[in-house]
C-alpha positions as CSV (number, residue, x, y, z in Angstrom):
1,M,6.0,7.9,24.0
2,L,8.2,6.0,21.7
3,Q,10.3,7.7,19.7
4,W,12.2,6.9,16.1
5,R,15.4,7.8,15.0
6,K,15.6,10.5,12.7
7,S,18.5,9.9,10.6
8,N,20.7,7.1,9.9
9,D,24.1,7.8,9.3
10,V,25.2,4.1,7.8
11,L,22.8,4.9,5.1
12,G,23.3,8.6,4.7
13,T,19.3,9.2,5.4
14,A,17.6,11.8,7.1
15,N,13.9,12.4,8.1
16,R,13.0,15.8,7.3
17,G,9.9,15.4,10.0
18,N,9.3,13.1,12.8
19,P,9.6,9.8,11.9
20,S,7.2,7.2,12.3
21,E,7.3,3.1,13.0
22,S,7.7,2.9,9.1
23,G,10.6,4.9,9.0
24,L,8.5,7.7,6.8
25,C,7.9,11.2,8.5
26,T,4.3,11.6,10.1
27,L,4.1,14.4,7.6
28,C,5.6,13.4,4.4
29,R,5.6,16.7,1.7
30,A,5.3,16.2,-2.2
31,D,8.0,19.0,-1.7
32,C,10.5,17.5,0.3
33,Q,14.1,17.7,-0.8
34,G,15.3,14.5,1.0
35,K,16.1,12.6,2.5
36,C,14.4,9.1,3.7
37,E,15.0,5.9,3.1
38,N,12.4,5.3,0.5
39,W,13.2,9.2,-1.0
40,M,16.4,8.1,-1.5
41,S,16.0,4.7,-2.8
42,S,13.5,6.0,-5.4
43,L,16.8,7.2,-7.0
44,K,19.3,4.4,-6.4
45,G,17.1,1.5,-5.9
46,R,19.6,-1.4,-4.0
47,K,22.4,0.5,-3.6
48,M,20.6,1.7,-0.7
49,L,20.5,-2.0,0.9
50,Y,24.2,-1.3,2.0
51,P,26.1,0.7,4.1
52,R,27.6,4.2,2.3
53,D,31.3,4.9,1.5
54,F,32.2,1.1,1.6
55,G,36.2,1.3,1.6
56,T,36.6,3.9,4.5
57,V,33.7,3.1,7.0
58,T,32.7,-0.2,9.0
59,A,29.1,-0.3,10.0
60,G,27.4,-1.9,13.2
61,S,23.7,-2.4,14.0
62,S,22.2,0.5,16.0
63,N,19.2,-1.8,16.8
64,T,20.2,-3.0,20.3
65,T,16.4,-2.6,21.6
66,H,13.5,-3.6,21.2
67,I,10.7,-1.8,23.0
68,G,7.0,-2.3,22.8
69,V,4.8,-4.3,20.1
70,N,5.3,-3.4,16.7
71,Y,6.9,-4.6,13.3
72,N,10.1,-3.8,14.4
73,S,9.8,-5.9,17.3
74,L,10.1,-8.7,15.3
75,R,13.4,-10.5,14.1
76,I,13.7,-12.2,11.0
77,Q,15.1,-15.8,11.3
78,G,18.4,-17.1,9.1
79,F,19.5,-20.5,9.0
80,N,22.3,-22.2,8.2
81,Y,21.0,-25.2,6.0
82,G,18.0,-25.8,4.0
83,A,16.5,-24.5,0.6
84,Y,13.0,-24.5,0.2
85,G,11.1,-23.7,-3.0
86,L,13.9,-23.5,-5.5
87,P,12.4,-22.6,-8.7
88,G,12.4,-24.8,-12.1
89,S,15.1,-26.8,-12.4
90,L,17.4,-25.5,-9.8
91,T,19.0,-27.5,-6.9
92,K,20.1,-27.5,-3.6
93,S,23.7,-26.5,-4.3
94,A,25.9,-23.7,-3.6
95,D,25.8,-22.2,-6.9
96,D,21.9,-22.4,-7.4
97,C,21.1,-21.3,-3.5
98,I,22.1,-17.6,-4.2
99,F,19.5,-14.4,-3.7
100,P,18.8,-13.9,-7.1
101,N,17.6,-17.3,-7.3
102,V,14.7,-16.1,-5.1
103,T,11.2,-15.6,-6.9
104,T,9.3,-12.5,-5.4
105,E,6.5,-13.4,-7.7
106,T,3.0,-14.5,-6.5
107,E,-0.5,-14.6,-7.2
108,F,-3.8,-13.9,-5.7
109,G,-8.0,-15.0,-6.4
110,A,-10.4,-17.5,-5.7
111,Q,-11.1,-18.4,-9.3
112,V,-9.3,-16.1,-11.3
113,K,-5.7,-15.7,-10.2
114,T,-3.9,-12.8,-10.6
115,K,0.0,-12.4,-11.0
116,V,1.9,-9.9,-9.7
117,R,5.8,-9.8,-9.9
118,V,6.6,-7.9,-6.1
119,P,4.4,-8.6,-3.2
120,I,3.0,-5.4,-2.5
121,M,-0.1,-3.0,-3.9
122,T,-0.7,0.5,-3.3
123,G,-3.3,2.0,-0.8
124,A,-6.5,3.3,-2.2
125,L,-5.7,6.5,-3.9
126,G,-8.8,8.1,-4.1
127,S,-10.1,11.7,-4.1
128,T,-7.7,13.7,-2.6
129,F,-6.2,15.8,-4.7
130,I,-2.7,14.5,-4.6
131,A,-3.6,11.1,-5.9
132,A,-4.9,13.0,-9.1
133,K,-2.2,15.3,-9.7
134,Y,0.5,12.3,-9.5
135,W,-1.7,9.4,-11.0
136,D,0.1,9.0,-13.9
137,S,3.5,8.2,-12.4
138,F,1.9,5.6,-9.7
139,A,0.2,3.7,-12.1
140,I,2.3,4.0,-14.9
141,G,5.1,3.0,-12.3
142,A,2.9,0.3,-10.5
143,A,2.0,-1.3,-14.3
144,L,5.8,-1.5,-15.2
145,V,6.9,-3.4,-12.3
146,G,3.5,-5.7,-12.3
147,F,1.9,-4.9,-8.7
148,P,-1.7,-3.9,-8.3
149,I,-2.7,-0.4,-7.8
150,V,-6.0,0.7,-6.2
151,V,-8.6,3.8,-7.5
152,G,-10.2,4.7,-4.0
153,E,-13.6,6.1,-3.3
154,N,-15.0,8.9,-5.0
155,V,-13.2,9.1,-8.0
156,V,-16.5,10.0,-10.0
157,G,-18.1,12.1,-7.0
158,V,-15.6,14.6,-7.0
159,D,-15.0,14.9,-10.7
160,K,-16.5,18.2,-12.0
161,E,-16.7,16.9,-15.0
162,S,-18.4,13.3,-14.3
163,V,-22.1,13.2,-15.7
164,L,-24.7,11.8,-13.9
165,E,-28.4,10.9,-15.7
166,N,-31.0,10.1,-13.0
167,G,-28.6,9.6,-10.0
168,K,-26.1,7.2,-12.1
169,I,-22.8,7.9,-13.6
170,I,-23.1,8.2,-17.6
171,K,-19.4,10.1,-18.1
172,A,-16.4,9.6,-15.8
173,P,-13.4,11.0,-17.3
174,E,-11.6,10.9,-14.4
175,L,-12.0,7.4,-13.7
176,D,-11.2,6.6,-17.0
177,R,-7.9,8.4,-17.0
178,R,-7.2,6.3,-13.8
179,I,-8.1,3.3,-15.3
180,Q,-6.8,3.2,-18.8
181,T,-3.7,5.2,-17.8
182,Y,-2.7,2.0,-16.0
183,L,-4.1,-0.5,-18.7
184,N,-1.7,1.2,-21.0
185,Y,1.5,-0.5,-19.6
186,Y,-0.2,-3.5,-17.9
187,D,1.5,-6.5,-19.5
188,G,-0.4,-9.6,-17.3
189,Y,1.1,-9.1,-14.0
190,G,-0.4,-6.7,-11.2
191,A,-4.3,-5.4,-11.6
192,I,-6.3,-1.7,-11.5
193,I,-8.5,-2.1,-8.6
194,V,-11.4,0.5,-8.1
195,Q,-12.8,0.7,-4.4
196,M,-16.9,1.7,-4.2
197,N,-17.8,3.1,-1.1
198,V,-21.7,4.4,-0.2
199,E,-21.7,7.1,-2.7
200,D,-19.9,4.9,-5.3
201,T,-22.5,2.3,-4.9
202,R,-25.2,4.9,-5.4
203,N,-23.9,6.5,-8.3
204,G,-23.6,3.3,-10.5
205,V,-19.9,2.9,-10.5
206,A,-19.9,-0.6,-10.7
207,E,-22.5,-0.5,-13.3
208,Y,-20.3,1.7,-15.5
209,I,-16.7,-0.3,-15.1
210,I,-18.4,-3.4,-15.9
211,N,-19.8,-2.1,-19.0
212,K,-17.1,-0.1,-20.3
213,Y,-13.9,-2.3,-18.7
214,G,-15.4,-5.8,-18.2
215,N,-13.1,-8.0,-15.8
216,D,-9.9,-5.7,-17.0
217,V,-10.9,-4.1,-13.3
218,I,-11.3,-5.8,-9.7
219,L,-14.3,-4.2,-7.7
220,E,-13.2,-3.6,-4.0
221,L,-16.4,-3.0,-1.4
222,K,-15.0,-0.7,1.0
223,W,-15.9,-1.0,4.8
224,G,-13.0,0.9,6.1
225,Q,-9.5,1.9,6.7
226,G,-6.6,1.8,9.1
227,A,-6.3,6.1,9.0
228,K,-9.9,7.0,10.6
229,D,-13.1,5.3,11.4
230,I,-15.2,7.7,9.5
231,G,-15.6,8.1,5.6
232,G,-13.1,10.1,3.3
233,E,-12.5,13.0,3.1
234,I,-10.9,16.3,1.2
235,Q,-10.2,19.6,1.4
236,V,-11.8,22.2,-0.9
237,T,-10.8,26.0,-0.7
238,S,-13.5,26.8,-3.2
239,L,-17.4,28.0,-2.0
240,D,-18.7,27.3,-5.7
241,Y,-16.9,23.5,-5.2
242,A,-17.8,23.0,-2.0
243,L,-21.6,24.0,-2.9
244,F,-21.2,21.5,-6.2
245,L,-20.4,18.5,-3.6
246,K,-23.2,19.4,-1.5
247,N,-25.5,19.1,-4.4
248,R,-23.3,15.8,-5.1
249,G,-25.1,14.3,-2.3
250,Y,-21.8,14.7,0.3
251,V,-21.7,15.7,3.9
252,V,-20.0,19.3,3.4
253,D,-18.5,20.6,7.0
254,P,-19.4,23.5,7.3
255,D,-22.9,23.4,5.7
256,P,-21.6,25.8,2.3
257,T,-25.3,26.2,2.2
258,K,-25.5,28.4,5.5
259,P,-25.5,32.2,4.9
260,E,-23.6,32.6,8.0
261,V,-20.7,30.1,6.5
262,Q,-20.9,32.0,3.4
263,E,-20.4,35.2,4.9
264,A,-17.7,33.7,7.5
265,F,-15.8,32.4,3.7
266,K,-16.3,35.7,2.1
267,N,-14.9,37.7,4.7
268,G,-11.5,35.5,5.0
269,A,-12.5,33.7,8.8
270,L,-13.5,30.4,7.2
271,K,-11.0,29.2,4.3
272,S,-11.5,25.4,3.4
273,F,-14.5,22.9,3.4
274,A,-14.3,19.0,4.4
275,R,-15.7,17.0,2.2
276,H,-16.7,13.9,3.9
277,S,-18.1,10.4,2.8
278,R,-20.9,8.4,4.7
279,L,-20.7,5.7,7.1
280,G,-21.6,2.1,5.3
281,Y,-23.9,-0.6,7.2
282,T,-25.4,1.6,9.8
283,D,-28.4,0.2,9.3
284,L,-27.8,-3.4,10.5
285,S,-27.2,-4.5,14.1
286,N,-26.5,-7.9,13.8
287,Y,-24.0,-10.2,12.1
288,D,-27.1,-12.6,10.3
289,E,-28.3,-9.0,8.6
290,V,-24.7,-7.8,7.9
291,R,-24.1,-11.3,6.4
292,A,-27.1,-11.7,4.2
293,D,-27.1,-7.9,2.8
294,F,-23.4,-8.5,1.7
295,M,-24.2,-11.6,0.1
296,K,-26.9,-10.1,-1.8
297,S,-24.3,-7.4,-2.6
298,V,-21.4,-10.0,-4.1
299,D,-24.5,-11.8,-5.8
300,Y,-25.2,-8.6,-7.2
301,L,-21.8,-7.9,-8.4
302,R,-21.6,-11.0,-9.5
303,S,-24.9,-10.6,-11.5
304,L,-23.3,-7.7,-13.3
305,G,-20.1,-10.0,-14.6
306,Y,-17.3,-9.0,-12.2
307,K,-15.1,-11.9,-11.9
308,R,-12.6,-10.7,-9.2
309,I,-14.1,-8.6,-6.0
310,S,-12.1,-8.0,-3.2
311,L,-12.9,-6.5,0.4
312,K,-11.2,-3.7,2.1
313,T,-11.6,-3.2,5.9
314,G,-10.3,-1.3,8.5
315,S,-9.1,-1.9,12.1
316,Y,-12.2,-1.8,14.1
317,G,-12.0,-4.3,16.4
318,M,-12.2,-8.2,16.4
319,E,-15.9,-8.7,15.9
320,A,-15.5,-6.6,12.5
321,L,-12.7,-8.6,11.6
322,A,-13.8,-12.1,12.3
323,A,-16.3,-10.9,10.3
324,S,-14.5,-9.8,6.9
325,I,-12.7,-12.7,7.3
326,K,-15.8,-15.0,7.4
327,L,-18.1,-13.3,5.0
328,A,-15.2,-12.7,2.3
329,T,-14.1,-16.7,2.6
330,D,-17.9,-17.9,2.2
331,A,-18.6,-15.1,-0.7
332,Q,-15.4,-16.8,-2.4
333,L,-13.3,-13.1,-2.4
334,D,-10.5,-12.9,-4.0
335,L,-8.3,-10.4,-1.7
336,L,-9.5,-8.9,1.5
337,T,-6.9,-5.9,2.7
338,I,-6.9,-6.0,6.4
339,D,-5.5,-2.2,7.1
340,G,-4.4,-1.6,10.8
341,S,-4.3,1.6,12.7
342,G,-1.5,4.1,11.9
343,G,-1.0,4.6,8.0
344,G,-2.9,7.1,5.6
345,T,-2.6,8.7,2.9
346,G,-5.2,11.8,2.8
347,M,-6.8,14.2,5.2
348,S,-7.7,11.7,8.3
349,P,-8.5,13.9,11.5
350,W,-5.3,13.8,13.2
351,N,-6.0,13.2,16.9
352,M,-7.8,10.1,15.4
353,M,-5.5,8.8,13.6
354,E,-3.4,9.4,16.4
355,T,-5.5,7.1,18.8
356,W,-8.3,5.4,17.6
357,G,-8.5,1.7,16.3
358,V,-6.2,-1.5,16.8
359,P,-2.5,-1.3,15.6
360,S,-1.4,-3.0,12.6
361,I,1.0,-5.9,14.4
362,L,-2.2,-7.0,16.7
363,L,-4.6,-6.7,14.0
364,H,-2.6,-8.7,11.7
365,A,-1.7,-11.4,14.5
366,K,-5.7,-11.9,15.4
367,A,-5.9,-12.2,11.3
368,Y,-4.0,-15.1,11.2
369,E,-5.6,-16.4,14.1
370,Y,-9.0,-16.2,13.0
371,A,-8.3,-17.5,9.5
372,S,-6.5,-20.6,11.4
373,I,-9.6,-21.0,13.4
374,L,-11.7,-21.1,9.4
375,A,-8.7,-23.3,7.9
376,A,-9.1,-25.9,10.5
377,K,-12.9,-26.4,9.7
378,G,-11.7,-27.0,6.2
379,H,-12.8,-23.6,4.4
380,K,-10.1,-22.0,1.7
381,V,-9.9,-18.9,3.7
382,V,-9.4,-16.0,1.9
383,D,-5.8,-14.7,0.2
384,M,-5.2,-11.7,2.3
385,A,-3.2,-8.2,2.3
386,F,-2.0,-6.5,5.1
387,A,-1.6,-2.4,5.0
388,G,-0.8,0.1,8.2
389,G,2.4,1.8,8.3
390,L,4.5,-1.2,6.6
391,A,7.1,0.8,3.5
392,R,10.0,-1.4,3.9
393,E,11.8,-4.9,2.6
394,D,11.9,-6.1,6.4
395,H,8.1,-4.9,6.7
396,I,7.0,-6.9,3.7
397,F,8.8,-9.9,5.0
398,K,7.6,-9.6,8.6
399,A,3.9,-9.1,7.4
400,L,4.0,-12.1,5.1
401,A,5.5,-14.6,7.7
402,L,3.2,-13.1,10.3
403,G,0.3,-13.9,8.2
404,A,1.5,-16.9,6.5
405,P,0.1,-18.9,4.5
406,F,-2.8,-16.7,4.2
407,T,-1.1,-13.0,3.2
408,K,-0.1,-13.1,-0.1
409,L,0.4,-9.2,-0.7
410,V,1.6,-5.8,1.9
411,C,-0.6,-3.0,1.1
412,M,1.8,0.2,0.9
413,G,0.4,4.0,0.8
414,R,2.7,6.7,1.4
415,G,5.7,4.2,0.8
416,V,5.1,4.3,-2.6
417,M,3.6,7.8,-3.1
418,I,7.1,9.2,-1.9
419,P,8.8,7.9,-5.3
420,A,6.2,10.0,-7.7
421,F,6.7,13.0,-5.6
422,V,10.5,12.9,-6.4
423,G,10.2,12.2,-10.0
424,A,7.5,14.9,-10.6
425,N,9.7,17.4,-8.9
426,I,12.9,16.5,-10.6
427,E,11.2,16.1,-14.1
428,G,9.6,19.7,-13.5
429,A,13.1,20.8,-12.5
430,L,15.3,19.4,-15.3
431,H,12.2,20.5,-17.8
432,P,10.3,23.9,-16.8
433,E,7.9,23.4,-19.3
434,R,6.5,20.2,-17.9
435,K,6.3,21.6,-13.9
436,D,2.6,22.7,-14.2
437,L,1.8,19.8,-15.8
438,L,3.5,17.4,-13.6
439,N,2.9,19.3,-10.3
440,G,6.7,19.7,-9.8
441,N,7.7,21.5,-6.4
442,W,11.1,22.5,-7.6
443,D,12.8,25.2,-9.5
444,S,15.9,23.5,-9.6
445,L,17.7,20.6,-8.3
446,P,18.7,20.3,-5.2
447,K,22.0,19.1,-3.5
448,T,20.1,15.9,-2.5
449,V,19.6,14.9,-5.9
450,L,22.7,16.7,-7.3
451,E,25.4,14.6,-5.7
452,H,24.0,11.5,-7.9
453,G,23.6,13.2,-11.4
454,S,21.8,16.1,-13.4
455,K,20.0,14.0,-15.9
456,A,17.6,11.0,-15.4
457,E,19.8,8.6,-17.0
458,E,22.7,9.5,-14.3
459,I,19.9,9.8,-10.9
460,F,17.9,6.9,-11.4
461,A,19.0,3.8,-11.0
462,G,16.4,2.0,-12.7
463,Y,16.4,4.3,-16.0
464,Y,18.0,1.5,-18.3
465,D,15.8,-1.5,-16.6
466,I,12.8,0.4,-18.2
467,Q,14.5,1.2,-21.2
468,N,15.2,-2.5,-21.5
469,K,11.7,-3.6,-21.3
470,I,9.9,-0.9,-23.2
471,G,12.7,0.5,-25.8
472,A,14.5,3.3,-26.0
473,D,11.5,5.1,-28.0
474,A,9.2,4.2,-25.2
475,M,11.0,6.3,-22.8
476,K,10.1,9.5,-23.4
477,N,6.1,9.3,-22.7
478,I,7.4,7.5,-18.9
479,P,6.9,10.1,-16.5
480,Y,10.0,10.5,-14.3
481,G,8.1,9.4,-11.4
482,A,7.1,5.7,-12.9
483,I,10.8,5.4,-12.9
484,A,11.0,6.2,-9.3
485,V,8.3,3.7,-8.5
486,W,10.3,0.9,-10.5
487,T,13.4,1.7,-8.8
488,L,12.0,2.0,-5.2
489,A,10.3,-1.6,-6.1
490,D,13.3,-3.1,-7.2
491,K,15.6,-1.9,-4.0
492,L,12.2,-3.3,-2.1
493,A,12.4,-6.5,-4.1
494,G,16.1,-7.3,-3.9
495,G,15.8,-6.7,0.2
496,L,13.5,-9.2,0.1
497,Q,15.2,-11.6,-1.9
498,Q,18.2,-10.9,0.3
499,F,16.0,-12.0,3.4
500,M,14.3,-15.1,1.9
501,A,17.5,-16.6,0.6
502,G,18.8,-16.0,4.2
503,A,16.0,-17.9,5.6
504,R,16.4,-20.3,3.1
505,K,12.8,-19.5,1.5
506,F,13.2,-19.3,-2.5
507,S,9.2,-18.7,-3.2
508,L,6.8,-16.5,-1.0
509,S,4.7,-19.5,-0.7
510,Q,7.3,-21.3,1.3
511,I,7.7,-18.5,4.0
512,A,6.0,-19.5,7.3
513,R,5.4,-17.8,10.7
514,T,8.8,-19.7,11.9
515,D,10.9,-17.6,9.9
516,I,10.2,-14.7,12.3
517,S,10.5,-14.0,16.2
518,S,9.4,-11.9,19.1
519,A,12.2,-9.2,20.2
520,N,10.9,-9.1,23.6
521,R,8.0,-11.0,25.4
522,E,5.4,-8.6,25.2
523,T,5.4,-9.3,21.4
524,E,5.5,-12.6,21.9
525,I,2.5,-12.8,24.1
526,E,0.8,-10.6,21.8
527,T,1.4,-12.5,18.4
528,G,2.3,-16.0,19.1
529,I,5.4,-15.9,17.8
530,P,7.8,-17.6,19.5
531,F,10.8,-15.4,21.6
532,I,14.0,-15.4,20.3
533,T,15.5,-17.9,22.4
534,D,13.0,-20.1,23.0
535,F,12.6,-20.7,19.0
536,Q,14.3,-23.9,18.6
537,D,15.6,-24.2,21.7
538,E,14.7,-27.6,23.1
539,F,16.0,-28.7,19.1
540,A,19.3,-27.2,20.2
541,K,19.8,-29.2,23.6
542,K,19.1,-32.0,22.2
543,I,21.9,-31.5,20.4
544,L,24.3,-30.8,23.3
545,N,22.5,-34.1,25.3
546,S,22.9,-36.3,22.1
């Protein structure tokens, strides 16, 4: 089995657990004291683009082999000529062709365009308790930066305070909290997206949102995700809560209504219950029926007043991938998120996550192929976001290039959750009176933080950037987790700017598949991206023979 390195001496980073392809630990803990690359970048931002201890070190790449077919087996091209997509009145001069002049702004949408400052979005943060605990940091950070955040499935259904009448939601305090928190800091860039699964549809979530928030919210239909091929799960440790969820119509395993299960729980042999969502489209047997049902659903949402609708699909295989691209295109949806196997933010069954579905790079390569078929027929192909184990700035560039020109965003799950954890822990340690409210896990700052400072203004590289944006008085309302989200996003944006400048692409719309190459032949075969020394080889020989 391919093993990723656990530490990086050049950056001074280390993984607490086993690292995955993304660079994150396979098990990312909210109480972690560091210090993977995303953890460190949440504090130091752009500083993490460079080797540590400048002036006393030299540094050389350790990445001399590229094994297997994955995003790390793609290489980013650099060019020593050209300048494409320079914004505004900038010229193709050495003074203007500098990486700070690269714009990372993008937009997506069919009829209504949604502007985004950095081409990332969160994965769906739904009914998992970790999403609820750290929502303020996730949402405020995303809104301040200006990228979309997704409220995942089942938020209404698991909320004990929500109220349903005749099976339809009339009160949803947790959903309202999540939407309003984002909108409080929304400045025209980014979006709040609310996902809807089978239970959400039955509960009338779409009707509730449009009546209360209008088109401030994008509605997302959910077909699946890359972490699992069954519905979403959460784990609960209360028998009363398990019974509540069962009465709400969820699948709860084991069944809390059975006397033998209750007896096992009472005696401690059973300590928790798993709540599961339903599978969608189980009564449809062919594409024509799927299409008719899908179009009916979209037409109904548009009749309610929704101007922006998206679709999230998982790594089911080629038929489902083609259907999602074709249907999203035919229905003129605003975004299609394609999530490859390997990622995950919730409670997916572990061996399922390890062994099911299509790995991200393979799914994304086929998504480009299928989108190209539609484009060649004259279709305006739906804007796409790629997801599944992506966490760094090089991943952003590679994913955008692999799916160019159709891919507008990279969807990140765990990668952009880490700063919220770190920030909450730091704030709880510095302000013990807030610890429980923030779900902080530290009693004091660990050495890994103290080496950077002992107060927020010293620890977070992005602190004063946010203060400049919103003013000093407003900073008291910003959770440290949101400051950390900003700081990480700035590092990702800075690194992306540098890669783009090296490829001579100064706006995202200029990124193309010719800006990446395959580092091994197997990756070339599977992605259609030429091997490193084959790219431009013909032109090179023309020069030599001229």
